[in-house]
N, C-alpha and C positions, 0 to 999 in steps of 0.2 A: 576780133580772138574772145573781149573784152564781155562782146553781145555775144557768143557764143558759150562762153564760162556764164552768162547770165540765167543765158535760157536753161540751164543742165540746175542750175539755183532753181529755178520754177518748176520744173518738170519734180524731181526733190525732195522740196515740201511739196507742192501737189498728190505726188505720192503717199507724203506723209498721209495726210491728209484722210486718204480714201482708204489706207489702209490701217485702222486703226485699231483695225485685233477683231475676236470673239466679244465683242459688245455686249447680243443679249446669254453668251455663254453661261449653263448655270450648273458652278460644283460641284461634283459629289456629296459635300458632306454637306450641301443646299439640298435637298431628296432623299424623300421615306419615302425607301424601298418597300411594293405591295410583290409578296410571294403567296400573301391570301386575300379571296378579296369572297368573300357572301353578300347573298341576296334573299330578301325574305320579301315577302307581303302581308304587312300587316290582316286585323280584319275591320277597317274604318279605313279598307285599302292605299296604306302606304306603301312605300318602299322601303324596308328596313337594309340598308348596307351594314356592311363588314366587312375591315379590314386589319394586316393583320402583317405590320409592317417588321422589317428589321429594325433592329436595336444595335448599332455599331461597337463592340468592344466585349457582347452574348455571347463567346461564343460556347457555353458550357453547352456537353444536351445534356436536356434535361430544360433546359429553358431558362437555368439560371446561371450564373460568372462574377463568384463576387459579391455573391447578392441580386443583381441585379438579371430586369430578365431579360433573355436576348434577344424575348419579340415584343413587343405590342400591339393589344386588342383593343382597338376602335370601333365605333357603333354609331350608327347617328340615322335618322327619320329623311322622306324625300317624298314630297312630289312623283318627283320621276330616277331615275337611271343620276344623272348627275345634278341633279342641288341635292340626293343624296352624299351625294361622291362633295361636291361643294360643301357640304353642313358636318362630314367628314374635318377638311379641309382647318376650317377654321378652328377647330381645336388641337393642331397641329404644326411644328413652327420651320416646316420643312417642305414640300412638296409633295406630294404624291405626283407617284414613278409607279405605273400600272406594267412598264417594258415588261419587268424582269420577272410577272407576273406567273407563277406556276402551275395553282390549281384554282378551282373558278366553282366553289357550293352553292345549291341551289336548295332552295326549304323547299320540300313538297307540300304543303300550300298555294307559293308562285309558283308550282306549278302543275298543277291543275287548271289552275287560275290561269294559264298560260307563256309563254317564255319571248315568245312574239319583239313586244318591247324593250324586252333583256336585250334579246339579239340582237336590235335592231343599231343599240348602241354598238357592243358591242366590231361589229362590220361597220359602221358609220366614223369610230373614234382611233384617226392614224395608231394613236397611241398604245391602242388591244393590241396584246400577240397573242396569235391565234393561235397556237400553238398549245396556246396553258390548254392543262383539263381539269374537264369538267364533270363535276355529277351534282343527281339529287340525292340530299340526305330526306331515306325512309320514313314520314312516320313524324319527326322532327322540321328543327328551324335548323338552319344554317348556323346562324349566330350561337348556337349553342354545341351545334357540332365541331365551330372551329374555335369554344371555348379554353375545349379540353386540350391536356399537356401530354407529353409523351418522348418517355425517357428514353431512348435510343435515338431519336438525334436529338438536331440542334431548337430547330423550328418544326412544328409539329402539323403544319401547315403542307409538310410535303411528302408525311410520314401517308399516305393512304395512299400515294403516288406506287412510292415504293415498295409497299404492300406489292399492290398489286401488278408489278414489276416480277416480282421476285414468285409467285405464283404461277410466270411461266404463259402468261393472258395476255396478246397483245392485241384485246379488245379495245375498234377504235373505241378513244376519250378525249379526242381535243376538238376544241372553237371547231379548228378546217378540219374535219372529222365526223363531224355532224351536222357543218354545213354539207358537206361534201353530199355525204345518205338523204341529208332533205328535199335535195334534187336531182336523185337519182328513181330508179326504180323503185323503193319499198321507204318500209315508213320509215325515220330517227330512230337509236338511241342509244341513252348511254348511257355508263356505269351510275348505280347506285348503292349508296353505304349505305350503314345503320348500329344510330350509335346500342353499345351492347355494355348488358352491367357486370360487373368483376365476377368472379365466382374462389369464393373468400370461404378459408376456412373452417372446420367448427369454430364458435365461438371469436373465426377471426375478427377485427377492426381493419376495415379500411381507410380507416385516417393515419395510420401507421407508413413511413415517409416508403417504406420498400412492402409495400400490402396495394395488392394489385387493383384499379380502377378504371372508370368508362373509358372505353377506347371506340373510335369511330375501327368500324368492320365494312370489308367490302361485303357484295350479301346483295348484287349479283346486277340488272337488268335493268333500266325502265324504257319504256316504250313509248311513243308520242304517237299521235298524227299528222294529216300533215300542218294542222291547224294550230299547231306548236301545245296543246292541251295533253299533262300526262294519262294512259289513256288503261297502262297499269305493270306491272311487275315479272320479274323471270326473274325464279330465287334461284341463290346458290349453288344449288342441283342439277337448275331448268335449264339457268344460261346458256355452259357448254356445249348445248346441243343445238345450239345457233350459232356459237362460236365455230363447232365437228361442221356442219355443213355451209355456213359459210367460209370452210378452211381457214379457220384465223385462232384455231388453235397446234400450240404442239405440241402437246405431250399434255396427262390427269392420270390418277392412281383411280381405280373401277371400283371398286367393292364388289364383290361378285359372287354370290351368296344361292349357294351349293342342295337346299333343303338342308333336316339335321338341324339346322342352330349351326354350321358351317361353311363354309367360306375361304375363297380365297381372292387374291387381293395381287392387282396386276399394275403392274404403270406400263402403258398405251404411249405409242408414239408414233412415228410418220405416219399425222393425221391425217388422209384423205377423201375431198368429196368429189361423187357425180350428179348432180339433178340434170334427166337427159324431159323434156316435155313432149308431149303428142296432142297435138294442135283438130291432129282428125278427131277425136272422139270426143262430145258434148257434153255437159262441163267438157272444162280442161287438165288430162291425167299429166302427172306426176311424179316417175322414179328415183328416188335420192337412191344414191348405193356410197354406204361409207366402208374405208376402208384399213388399217390398222394394225402394225405388229405390237406384239407386247412379251412385258419379260414380267414373272413370277415373280414378287418383291412377299406375298407369305399364304402357307401350306397353311388353312387349319382345317383341314378336313382327314379325313383317311386314304385318302388321292394318293398314289404315287407319281406327281405330274411333271413325272418325267419318262414314265409310258408314253408312248405314240399313244393310246387309246383312252389313256384317261386326260391330256392332253385335252381331249379332238370335244368327252364332255366339258370341259373348264368356256371351250373355246363356243361351244355350241351353248351356253348356258347367258356368255357376253353376250351373245351378240339375240338371245332371245329378250332381252335385259333391256337393249341399249338398243334392240324395234321397237317398244312398246313402250320407254319412254321417249323415242322421235317423237311419236304418233300421234300416242297424249299432248304435250309442247305444241306441235303444229296444229291438232283439232283444239286447243286450249286459244294461240293468238288467232287461230282462223276465226272460230265461233261470238268468242267472247269479246278479241279488243281489235277482230279485224283489222289485221292489222300483219301486212306478210315482210318479215323483217327475214325470212332466210333467201333471200336471192332470188325466187320463185320468178317474176314478172324480168328481172337482170338475164336468166338462163336466156327467156326467152327474145327478150331483144339482142341479146347475142350471140346462135342458133337458132335462134328467123326475122332478124333485126324487121324483112320487107312488112308479116304481120302483126309486130310488136305497133305500127304507126297506129293502126286497126283499132288492139284491143285496149293502147294504153290508152288513153280516155275511159276507158269503161273498165278497166282494172282492178278498180278497189273492190266495186260490186264481184266482179266477175272473179276474184281470187275467193270471197264466201262461198264457191259456190267450185272449186274444185276438188279434186278428187289425188292422191298425193299413199305413193307407195314406197317402201321403206325394207330397203337391201344392208343386210350387217355385215362382215365381214375380216375378221380379230381374224390373226394366228397368230404361235403362242412362239417363241424364238429365242429365245429364253427362259432354263425353270432353275437356275442356281447349282450353286454344288452339291445341293442333295434333296431326294429326288422324295420321298415321301417324308408325312409331319416327322419329326429325331423325336418330340414323345405317341409310340403310336396310343391309337384311336381306336373305338369302337369300327367291325367295315364298315361303307360310305352304303348310303340306303339303297342305291343305283347297284350296288353289285361290283365295286371299285376296289382294289388288289390293294392292303396295308401294304 
């Protein structure tokens, strides 16, 4: 009996030694939580890393709480991504933790040089969050973009992400999305932002507390080649063409000129697209059909859009305008950037998988030769409670009724 008790005591002591708890644990107050991260390339070829680190207790919108900033911006140079990160760590009393990183900003100079080394580190580092959003700072540096404050958010690092969400643009913007496009049939893209100057009233002073300041603005898309070098940009008024074509646009406001300095503004929804490749011709031909339903939000013409014949005039003007814009953007990306960002190659892969095996090795060269036709079909389903404009204008130049 005594030997059994002795064995139990020995087993208990051994278990106590083996279960010593989390000896390598890292407490939350020992971590420097990163919300934003920026990477730039200097003239001498070094990397410049910038971190937006959360400061506990600073929770007032505009970046201050009781006179204390709610975030810390720290930068450092390095010969590699991790080297620059370690040089930031030398300045901080807490361990950098990128597991909650929300946004990554890339300076234009680094984007033109190439992102292969940057993205390589992001794919190998187990602490990197692949759902983090990534943006190109058009015409400027990531460090300067991250130095801007934003009064509507507690931390400016998340502001531009929310701007994109509120615009209803489900543009692929995460690291994972970018890697998926990179391994697909077309060229990868990512959202671009730019720093805009404040619009001040006459004799305004930008230094006043409530005066407008420099802010980050969603600018469009940055287009990359397979070498991960920046090839060019699509502006904000252009990149929605790609979104509609790949069925990534949920809704958008369109300004429809009707001649004689008059216009109609519509809200288009239920946007759909269909891409049909014709492999029998040489070069390959594609037919893109875009469909949408729209509601009239503004009528600044003498037309009574409540009448079917006048509504058709708006629809026809809309269809012509969108068709011209789509054809222009496709031609620009085809001839200048030489990048298939509209899913044309993907449509061949899905509809003609066996032929795609032969076309895929030479698709980049073939894409420059393809011919594309566009058809737009928008139908107005709502004109509001008032048909004609409430304040009468002179008769519409095409003979519409007021």
